[in-house]
LOKE-768705 format. One record per residue (C-alpha): x, y, z; residue in one letter. Coordinates in nm, 3 decimals, m for minus. Each point is the difference from the previous one (the first is absolute). Layout:
+---------+---------+---------+------+
!      xx !      yy !      zz ! rest !
+---------+---------+---------+------+
!       X !       Y !       Z !    a !
...
+---------+---------+---------+------+
END
This chain:
+---------+---------+---------+------+
!      xx !      yy !      zz ! rest !
+---------+---------+---------+------+
!  m3.342 !   5.886 !  13.535 !    m !
!   0.296 !   0.083 !   0.161 !    n !
!   0.024 !   0.338 !   0.114 !    l !
!   0.364 !  m0.009 !   0.128 !    n !
!   0.263 !   0.065 !  m0.241 !    y !
!   0.364 !  m0.245 !  m0.079 !    t !
!   0.303 !   0.169 !   0.106 !    p !
!   0.038 !  m0.021 !  m0.424 !    e !
!  m0.269 !   0.199 !  m0.011 !    e !
!   0.073 !   0.216 !   0.285 !    e !
!   0.333 !   0.064 !  m0.179 !    a !
!  m0.104 !   0.072 !  m0.370 !    f !
!  m0.215 !   0.319 !   0.239 !    r !
!   0.353 !   0.098 !   0.047 !    q !
!   0.130 !   0.004 !  m0.332 !    e !
!  m0.317 !   0.189 !  m0.100 !    v !
!   0.100 !   0.272 !   0.291 !    r !
!   0.334 !   0.019 !  m0.091 !    t !
!  m0.071 !   0.080 !  m0.343 !    f !
!  m0.295 !   0.258 !   0.081 !    l !
!   0.273 !   0.179 !   0.199 !    k !
!   0.294 !  m0.018 !  m0.218 !    d !
!  m0.198 !   0.069 !  m0.349 !    k !
!  m0.349 !   0.193 !   0.096 !    l !
!   0.083 !   0.346 !  m0.055 !    p !
!  m0.109 !   0.226 !   0.325 !    s !
!  m0.146 !   0.277 !  m0.244 !    e !
!  m0.271 !  m0.257 !  m0.128 !    l !
!  m0.076 !  m0.187 !   0.281 !    a !
!  m0.118 !   0.331 !   0.163 !    k !
!  m0.157 !   0.077 !  m0.306 !    k !
!  m0.169 !  m0.345 !   0.026 !    t !
!  m0.083 !   0.037 !   0.405 !    r !
!  m0.134 !   0.389 !  m0.033 !    t !
!  m0.264 !  m0.111 !  m0.318 !    g !
!   0.179 !   0.247 !  m0.215 !    l !
!  m0.023 !  m0.019 !  m0.369 !    k !
!   0.208 !  m0.201 !  m0.163 !    l !
!   0.136 !   0.061 !  m0.359 !    a !
!   0.087 !  m0.288 !  m0.304 !    k !
!   0.352 !   0.018 !   0.094 !    e !
!  m0.033 !  m0.112 !   0.328 !    d !
!  m0.170 !  m0.291 !  m0.097 !    f !
!   0.259 !  m0.065 !  m0.223 !    k !
!   0.246 !   0.076 !   0.240 !    t !
!  m0.103 !  m0.304 !   0.260 !    w !
!  m0.069 !  m0.218 !  m0.304 !    q !
!   0.297 !   0.012 !  m0.136 !    r !
!   0.155 !  m0.048 !   0.403 !    l !
!  m0.184 !  m0.335 !   0.028 !    l !
!   0.057 !  m0.088 !  m0.372 !    y !
!   0.396 !   0.038 !   0.078 !    d !
!  m0.042 !  m0.192 !   0.345 !    q !
!  m0.195 !  m0.241 !  m0.221 !    g !
!  m0.305 !  m0.033 !   0.191 !    w !
!  m0.225 !   0.258 !  m0.194 !    v !
!  m0.222 !  m0.342 !  m0.162 !    s !
!  m0.023 !  m0.275 !   0.306 !    p !
!  m0.322 !  m0.136 !  m0.143 !    k !
!   0.169 !  m0.067 !  m0.323 !    w !
!   0.115 !  m0.329 !  m0.152 !    p !
!   0.367 !  m0.023 !   0.121 !    e !
!   0.096 !  m0.047 !  m0.381 !    e !
!  m0.153 !   0.357 !  m0.020 !    h !
!   0.155 !   0.184 !   0.268 !    g !
!  m0.183 !  m0.167 !   0.277 !    g !
!   0.133 !   0.002 !   0.339 !    t !
!  m0.138 !  m0.346 !   0.113 !    g !
!  m0.080 !   0.112 !   0.313 !    w !
!  m0.275 !  m0.190 !   0.227 !    t !
!  m0.352 !   0.173 !   0.069 !    a !
!   0.148 !   0.091 !   0.382 !    i !
!   0.266 !   0.202 !  m0.174 !    q !
!  m0.215 !   0.153 !  m0.212 !    l !
!  m0.205 !   0.117 !   0.261 !    h !
!   0.316 !   0.092 !   0.219 !    i !
!   0.137 !   0.212 !  m0.291 !    f !
!  m0.318 !   0.165 !  m0.041 !    d !
!  m0.056 !   0.094 !   0.349 !    e !
!   0.357 !   0.126 !   0.080 !    e !
!  m0.003 !   0.204 !  m0.334 !    c !
!  m0.330 !   0.226 !   0.097 !    f !
!   0.192 !   0.005 !   0.361 !    a !
!   0.288 !   0.155 !  m0.101 !    a !
!  m0.210 !   0.266 !  m0.251 !    g !
!   0.090 !  m0.175 !  m0.364 !    a !
!  m0.280 !   0.120 !  m0.217 !    p !
!  m0.174 !  m0.324 !  m0.143 !    r !
!   0.106 !  m0.026 !  m0.335 !    v !
!  m0.228 !   0.054 !  m0.262 !    l !
!  m0.203 !  m0.323 !  m0.083 !    p !
!  m0.061 !  m0.010 !  m0.429 !    f !
!   0.330 !  m0.109 !  m0.059 !    g !
!   0.136 !  m0.204 !   0.263 !    i !
!  m0.340 !  m0.127 !   0.150 !    g !
!  m0.223 !   0.011 !  m0.363 !    l !
!   0.201 !  m0.043 !  m0.352 !    v !
!   0.278 !  m0.145 !   0.120 !    g !
!  m0.188 !  m0.329 !   0.146 !    p !
!  m0.250 !   0.005 !  m0.272 !    v !
!   0.294 !  m0.048 !  m0.265 !    l !
!   0.254 !  m0.218 !   0.222 !    t !
!  m0.328 !  m0.208 !  m0.064 !    h !
!  m0.147 !   0.043 !  m0.348 !    f !
!   0.250 !   0.220 !  m0.130 !    g !
!   0.189 !  m0.158 !  m0.292 !    n !
!   0.410 !  m0.004 !   0.017 !    d !
!   0.038 !   0.287 !  m0.232 !    e !
!  m0.241 !   0.211 !   0.249 !    q !
!   0.151 !  m0.121 !   0.286 !    k !
!   0.351 !   0.063 !  m0.136 !    a !
!  m0.134 !   0.330 !  m0.107 !    t !
!  m0.169 !   0.127 !   0.336 !    y !
!   0.049 !  m0.140 !   0.274 !    l !
!   0.368 !   0.138 !   0.105 !    d !
!  m0.098 !   0.346 !  m0.056 !    d !
!  m0.328 !  m0.057 !   0.207 !    i !
!   0.229 !  m0.128 !   0.281 !    r !
!   0.221 !   0.289 !  m0.008 !    s !
!  m0.287 !   0.278 !  m0.041 !    g !
!   0.171 !   0.115 !  m0.307 !    e !
!  m0.338 !   0.009 !  m0.124 !    v !
!  m0.307 !   0.093 !   0.180 !    f !
!  m0.340 !  m0.186 !  m0.091 !    w !
!  m0.384 !   0.084 !   0.060 !    c !
!  m0.312 !  m0.183 !  m0.010 !    q !
!  m0.286 !   0.041 !  m0.317 !    g !
!  m0.321 !  m0.189 !   0.156 !    f !
!  m0.219 !   0.208 !   0.146 !    s !
!  m0.200 !   0.212 !  m0.254 !    e !
!  m0.271 !   0.228 !   0.005 !    p !
!  m0.327 !  m0.199 !   0.110 !    g !
!   0.254 !  m0.297 !  m0.001 !    s !
!   0.134 !  m0.024 !   0.380 !    g !
!  m0.119 !  m0.275 !   0.220 !    s !
!  m0.158 !  m0.162 !  m0.374 !    d !
!   0.346 !  m0.019 !  m0.083 !    l !
!  m0.141 !  m0.256 !  m0.276 !    a !
!  m0.268 !   0.244 !  m0.193 !    s !
!   0.359 !   0.238 !  m0.089 !    l !
!  m0.071 !   0.140 !  m0.370 !    k !
!   0.375 !   0.077 !  m0.082 !    t !
!   0.063 !  m0.168 !  m0.341 !    r !
!   0.304 !  m0.140 !  m0.154 !    a !
!  m0.038 !  m0.123 !  m0.388 !    v !
!   0.289 !  m0.198 !  m0.160 !    l !
!   0.117 !   0.209 !  m0.351 !    n !
!   0.292 !  m0.243 !  m0.135 !    g !
!   0.246 !  m0.015 !   0.282 !    d !
!  m0.112 !   0.282 !   0.205 !    k !
!  m0.319 !   0.076 !   0.235 !    y !
!  m0.206 !   0.316 !  m0.025 !    i !
!  m0.131 !   0.085 !   0.336 !    v !
!  m0.254 !   0.249 !   0.088 !    n !
!  m0.162 !   0.089 !   0.332 !    g !
!   0.028 !   0.171 !   0.326 !    q !
!   0.115 !  m0.135 !   0.328 !    k !
!   0.007 !   0.180 !   0.328 !    t !
!   0.120 !   0.052 !   0.364 !    w !
!   0.314 !  m0.117 !  m0.128 !    t !
!   0.259 !   0.003 !   0.275 !    t !
!   0.343 !   0.188 !  m0.054 !    a !
!  m0.120 !  m0.008 !  m0.403 !    a !
!   0.167 !   0.368 !  m0.026 !    h !
!   0.327 !  m0.195 !   0.081 !    w !
!   0.021 !  m0.316 !  m0.169 !    a !
!   0.160 !  m0.117 !  m0.272 !    d !
!  m0.251 !  m0.311 !  m0.106 !    w !
!  m0.312 !  m0.129 !   0.087 !    m !
!  m0.126 !  m0.336 !   0.024 !    f !
!  m0.397 !   0.034 !  m0.115 !    t !
!  m0.327 !  m0.254 !  m0.029 !    l !
!  m0.112 !   0.079 !  m0.367 !    v !
!  m0.296 !  m0.159 !  m0.201 !    r !
!   0.124 !  m0.160 !  m0.262 !    t !
!  m0.368 !  m0.199 !  m0.095 !    d !
!  m0.308 !   0.159 !   0.085 !    p !
!  m0.250 !  m0.289 !  m0.117 !    d !
!   0.081 !  m0.207 !   0.263 !    v !
!  m0.060 !  m0.037 !   0.374 !    k !
!   0.153 !   0.305 !   0.156 !    q !
!   0.258 !  m0.156 !   0.169 !    q !
!   0.147 !  m0.270 !  m0.275 !    e !
!   0.065 !   0.338 !  m0.246 !    g !
!   0.254 !   0.135 !   0.207 !    i !
!   0.352 !   0.009 !  m0.086 !    s !
!   0.293 !   0.164 !   0.238 !    f !
!   0.248 !   0.228 !  m0.192 !    l !
!   0.307 !   0.200 !   0.115 !    l !
!   0.033 !   0.370 !  m0.135 !    i !
!   0.271 !   0.252 !  m0.064 !    d !
!  m0.094 !   0.321 !   0.208 !    m !
!   0.169 !   0.201 !  m0.266 !    k !
!  m0.243 !  m0.138 !  m0.302 !    s !
!  m0.129 !   0.261 !  m0.255 !    p !
!  m0.376 !  m0.016 !   0.151 !    g !
!   0.045 !  m0.015 !   0.357 !    i !
!  m0.060 !   0.281 !   0.238 !    s !
!  m0.038 !   0.024 !   0.355 !    v !
!  m0.267 !   0.243 !   0.219 !    r !
!   0.060 !   0.057 !   0.355 !    p !
!  m0.255 !  m0.079 !   0.276 !    i !
!   0.032 !   0.213 !   0.298 !    i !
!  m0.126 !  m0.186 !   0.318 !    t !
!  m0.143 !   0.181 !   0.311 !    i !
!   0.321 !  m0.074 !   0.178 !    d !
!   0.138 !   0.231 !  m0.232 !    g !
!   0.239 !  m0.276 !  m0.178 !    e !
!   0.057 !  m0.058 !  m0.358 !    h !
!   0.013 !  m0.369 !   0.002 !    m !
!  m0.194 !  m0.127 !  m0.195 !    v !
!  m0.125 !   0.090 !  m0.362 !    n !
!  m0.243 !  m0.021 !  m0.387 !    e !
!   0.157 !  m0.183 !  m0.275 !    v !
!  m0.101 !   0.098 !  m0.322 !    f !
!   0.104 !  m0.259 !  m0.268 !    i !
!  m0.052 !   0.095 !  m0.356 !    e !
!   0.078 !  m0.204 !  m0.277 !    d !
!   0.315 !  m0.137 !   0.185 !    v !
!   0.196 !  m0.221 !  m0.197 !    e !
!   0.152 !  m0.317 !   0.213 !    v !
!   0.226 !  m0.259 !  m0.169 !    p !
!  m0.199 !  m0.341 !   0.032 !    a !
!   0.317 !  m0.168 !   0.185 !    e !
!  m0.118 !   0.234 !   0.300 !    n !
!  m0.271 !  m0.221 !   0.044 !    l !
!   0.034 !  m0.223 !   0.315 !    v !
!  m0.075 !  m0.362 !  m0.024 !    g !
!  m0.291 !  m0.121 !  m0.237 !    e !
!  m0.206 !   0.276 !  m0.143 !    v !
!  m0.379 !   0.013 !   0.158 !    n !
!   0.159 !  m0.217 !   0.323 !    k !
!   0.086 !   0.370 !   0.188 !    g !
!  m0.318 !  m0.024 !   0.244 !    w !
!   0.213 !  m0.326 !   0.163 !    g !
!   0.320 !   0.198 !   0.035 !    y !
!  m0.216 !   0.252 !   0.142 !    a !
!  m0.109 !  m0.199 !   0.203 !    k !
!   0.311 !  m0.130 !   0.126 !    f !
!   0.171 !   0.383 !   0.026 !    l !
!  m0.305 !   0.125 !   0.232 !    l !
!   0.049 !  m0.248 !   0.260 !    a !
!   0.345 !   0.082 !   0.033 !    n !
!  m0.102 !   0.372 !   0.012 !    e !
!  m0.244 !  m0.068 !   0.273 !    r !
!   0.223 !  m0.178 !   0.223 !    t !
!   0.222 !   0.294 !   0.008 !    g !
!  m0.246 !   0.224 !   0.029 !    i !
!  m0.063 !  m0.149 !   0.368 !    a !
!   0.339 !   0.206 !   0.118 !    g !
!   0.047 !  m0.204 !   0.283 !    i !
!   0.340 !   0.160 !   0.142 !    g !
!  m0.153 !   0.314 !  m0.106 !    q !
!  m0.251 !   0.014 !   0.192 !    s !
!   0.209 !  m0.131 !   0.335 !    k !
!   0.260 !   0.313 !  m0.073 !    d !
!  m0.328 !   0.237 !   0.011 !    e !
!  m0.127 !  m0.152 !   0.326 !    f !
!   0.287 !   0.021 !   0.155 !    r !
!   0.033 !   0.390 !  m0.115 !    q !
!  m0.362 !   0.020 !   0.153 !    l !
!   0.072 !  m0.167 !   0.315 !    k !
!   0.292 !   0.290 !   0.041 !    e !
!  m0.228 !   0.261 !  m0.115 !    i !
!  m0.284 !  m0.069 !   0.228 !    a !
!   0.284 !   0.005 !   0.255 !    k !
!   0.129 !   0.358 !  m0.044 !    t !
!  m0.400 !   0.108 !  m0.110 !    e !
!  m0.192 !   0.136 !   0.312 !    r !
!  m0.344 !   0.028 !   0.080 !    k !
!  m0.168 !   0.096 !   0.323 !    n !
!   0.371 !   0.079 !   0.109 !    g !
!   0.068 !  m0.367 !  m0.021 !    k !
!   0.206 !  m0.187 !  m0.256 !    p !
!  m0.264 !  m0.087 !  m0.279 !    l !
!   0.134 !  m0.405 !   0.019 !    i !
!  m0.142 !   0.014 !   0.360 !    e !
!  m0.370 !   0.110 !  m0.146 !    d !
!  m0.190 !  m0.296 !   0.067 !    p !
!  m0.238 !   0.027 !  m0.329 !    l !
!   0.351 !   0.064 !  m0.201 !    f !
!   0.171 !  m0.336 !   0.188 !    q !
!  m0.312 !  m0.214 !  m0.111 !    s !
!  m0.002 !   0.145 !  m0.337 !    r !
!   0.385 !  m0.036 !  m0.034 !    l !
!   0.013 !  m0.403 !   0.155 !    a !
!  m0.279 !  m0.106 !  m0.244 !    k !
!   0.261 !   0.113 !  m0.289 !    l !
!   0.267 !  m0.172 !   0.140 !    e !
!  m0.204 !  m0.310 !   0.025 !    i !
!  m0.117 !   0.052 !  m0.353 !    d !
!   0.349 !   0.026 !  m0.162 !    l !
!   0.177 !  m0.294 !   0.204 !    m !
!  m0.290 !  m0.190 !  m0.116 !    a !
!   0.062 !   0.119 !  m0.371 !    l !
!   0.349 !  m0.039 !   0.060 !    e !
!  m0.035 !  m0.416 !   0.097 !    i !
!  m0.265 !  m0.010 !  m0.320 !    t !
!   0.308 !   0.131 !  m0.220 !    n !
!   0.226 !  m0.207 !   0.094 !    m !
!  m0.211 !  m0.315 !  m0.040 !    r !
!  m0.088 !   0.106 !  m0.356 !    m !
!   0.409 !   0.089 !  m0.087 !    l !
!   0.008 !  m0.382 !   0.079 !    v !
!  m0.266 !  m0.102 !  m0.205 !    a !
!   0.103 !   0.184 !  m0.268 !    e !
!   0.353 !  m0.144 !   0.007 !    q !
!  m0.110 !  m0.325 !  m0.011 !    k !
!  m0.252 !   0.095 !  m0.288 !    a !
!   0.234 !   0.206 !  m0.216 !    g !
!  m0.249 !   0.239 !  m0.009 !    k !
!  m0.259 !   0.205 !   0.192 !    p !
!  m0.360 !  m0.144 !   0.047 !    g !
!  m0.368 !   0.192 !   0.035 !    p !
!   0.070 !   0.022 !   0.416 !    m !
!   0.240 !   0.259 !  m0.064 !    s !
!  m0.330 !   0.218 !  m0.063 !    s !
!  m0.025 !  m0.002 !   0.405 !    i !
!   0.320 !   0.166 !   0.046 !    l !
!  m0.106 !   0.257 !  m0.248 !    k !
!  m0.324 !   0.031 !   0.213 !    i !
!   0.134 !   0.048 !   0.346 !    r !
!   0.354 !   0.158 !  m0.130 !    g !
!  m0.241 !   0.279 !  m0.129 !    t !
!  m0.196 !   0.042 !   0.254 !    e !
!   0.287 !  m0.018 !   0.254 !    i !
!   0.135 !   0.264 !  m0.171 !    q !
!  m0.276 !   0.242 !   0.001 !    q !
!  m0.062 !  m0.087 !   0.356 !    q !
!   0.390 !   0.130 !   0.066 !    l !
!  m0.039 !   0.327 !  m0.203 !    a !
!  m0.374 !   0.126 !   0.183 !    e !
!   0.176 !  m0.089 !   0.304 !    l !
!   0.337 !   0.175 !  m0.035 !    s !
!  m0.163 !   0.318 !  m0.139 !    m !
!  m0.218 !  m0.056 !   0.326 !    d !
!   0.285 !  m0.035 !   0.236 !    a !
!   0.129 !   0.352 !  m0.174 !    v !
!  m0.300 !   0.197 !   0.073 !    g !
!   0.026 !   0.364 !  m0.086 !    v !
!   0.308 !  m0.022 !  m0.228 !    y !
!  m0.188 !  m0.257 !  m0.200 !    a !
!  m0.232 !   0.294 !  m0.146 !    n !
!   0.233 !   0.305 !  m0.115 !    p !
!   0.106 !  m0.224 !  m0.299 !    w !
!   0.270 !   0.187 !  m0.170 !    i !
!   0.096 !  m0.180 !  m0.315 !    e !
!   0.304 !   0.166 !  m0.076 !    a !
!   0.133 !  m0.164 !   0.304 !    a !
!   0.078 !  m0.328 !  m0.099 !    l !
!   0.243 !   0.073 !  m0.285 !    e !
!   0.406 !  m0.041 !   0.083 !    a !
!   0.058 !   0.350 !  m0.032 !    n !
!  m0.291 !   0.215 !   0.193 !    w !
!   0.158 !   0.221 !   0.236 !    n !
!  m0.310 !   0.149 !   0.137 !    g !
!  m0.121 !  m0.047 !   0.378 !    e !
!  m0.150 !  m0.284 !   0.137 !    p !
!  m0.328 !  m0.029 !   0.183 !    i !
!   0.047 !  m0.234 !   0.223 !    g !
!   0.268 !  m0.329 !   0.057 !    p !
!   0.168 !  m0.130 !  m0.308 !    e !
!  m0.213 !  m0.277 !  m0.024 !    y !
!  m0.336 !   0.174 !   0.013 !    a !
!   0.042 !   0.199 !  m0.344 !    a !
!  m0.065 !  m0.392 !  m0.223 !    a !
!  m0.302 !  m0.113 !   0.253 !    k !
!  m0.268 !   0.133 !  m0.217 !    t !
!   0.139 !  m0.052 !  m0.363 !    p !
!   0.096 !  m0.328 !   0.062 !    y !
!  m0.351 !  m0.079 !   0.178 !    y !
!  m0.187 !   0.093 !  m0.364 !    m !
!   0.279 !  m0.219 !  m0.186 !    f !
!  m0.127 !  m0.254 !   0.234 !    r !
!  m0.400 !   0.006 !  m0.137 !    r !
!   0.128 !  m0.148 !  m0.372 !    k !
!   0.147 !  m0.283 !   0.178 !    a !
!  m0.277 !  m0.196 !   0.008 !    s !
!  m0.092 !   0.059 !  m0.370 !    i !
!   0.304 !  m0.075 !  m0.185 !    y !
!   0.174 !  m0.337 !  m0.086 !    g !
!  m0.312 !  m0.053 !  m0.005 !    g !
!  m0.312 !   0.074 !   0.186 !    s !
!  m0.049 !  m0.166 !   0.369 !    n !
!  m0.333 !  m0.052 !  m0.095 !    e !
!   0.100 !  m0.176 !  m0.274 !    i !
!   0.205 !  m0.192 !   0.191 !    q !
!  m0.251 !  m0.152 !   0.212 !    k !
!  m0.124 !  m0.137 !  m0.327 !    n !
!   0.310 !  m0.151 !  m0.134 !    v !
!  m0.013 !  m0.150 !   0.338 !    l !
!  m0.319 !  m0.120 !   0.005 !    t !
!   0.033 !  m0.194 !  m0.359 !    k !
!   0.350 !  m0.124 !   0.017 !    a !
!   0.048 !  m0.124 !   0.376 !    v !
!  m0.405 !   0.017 !   0.155 !    l !
!  m0.092 !  m0.151 !  m0.360 !    e !
!  m0.362 !   0.166 !   0.027 !    l !
+---------+---------+---------+------+
END
């Protein structure tokens, strides 16, 4: 692989930088870089800016709003956005249900949903995991029974990120309980305002409310909200999860966090010297940088392969495994770097309007909760243990 960027690619990088300099609100960038809590409106603001620029759904087919960028351009765009402090685009619409609809939805569904997904006017959540059906997703129990021109849906979903913000949910339901588990699942779109839907918050160890329980009781869903064919939802789910695992790797975000970590290590001191001069810390930092560089090269190779194949393959599981492991190492090393300032964590200090007395430098406030947040990275999107099973079966053929 030629790792040198062409003049055209460097020109594209400069175009992205100019856009970010001109359009990314400085206050939003500051909130992102310092780990402050982002509100729904923050995500909507950034997505709308990308939508107006025509850059919000770069991996979609061009006829549905894609950019037609090469794999290298996608990598450059991701890298520059995080380097500038842009928040990530919430993946549930753009990265997950959108590609499912462009590949498997009918013309009416594409006309109804795709533009609102791109503009961010409609927020989505993902109704996959259930109590007792997380890593073993095919064992899900939420039932959908066809009654005339409607499905009657009953069940419970859990760990549903952004369900309290969402207008719609894409979900897996069991439509045939009498066949092999994977063969009786369908893919439904459910309006979150439907009678019978209730959302209960789950507050995670970092004090954040982003995940929820969703209870579905006798909810009526028009049969036209079925995506693709009945009982074929497992295949659509595997397509969606491959896209999710590719995105979870978060190369651009990790590279930006690594840059920040090195700056912190130059500021913080140990035994009277900058932390970055400590041999043990240097060793940990060097190993992490090597791992991150190897992941970046692997990601670029897989982006090229994905473009040729038209969809992510099972090798996306490698990105998910190594990407989340590196994210956890970054969070741990960053917390270690701020030392004693990581311990007196003040949850309110992560609110944008907090005006209390800070403990330690500004960059220290978010390190402990971020470490806690990253502990779940190796679980969501399919646990890393399950990803190793995927690789064993689909790649190694064992």
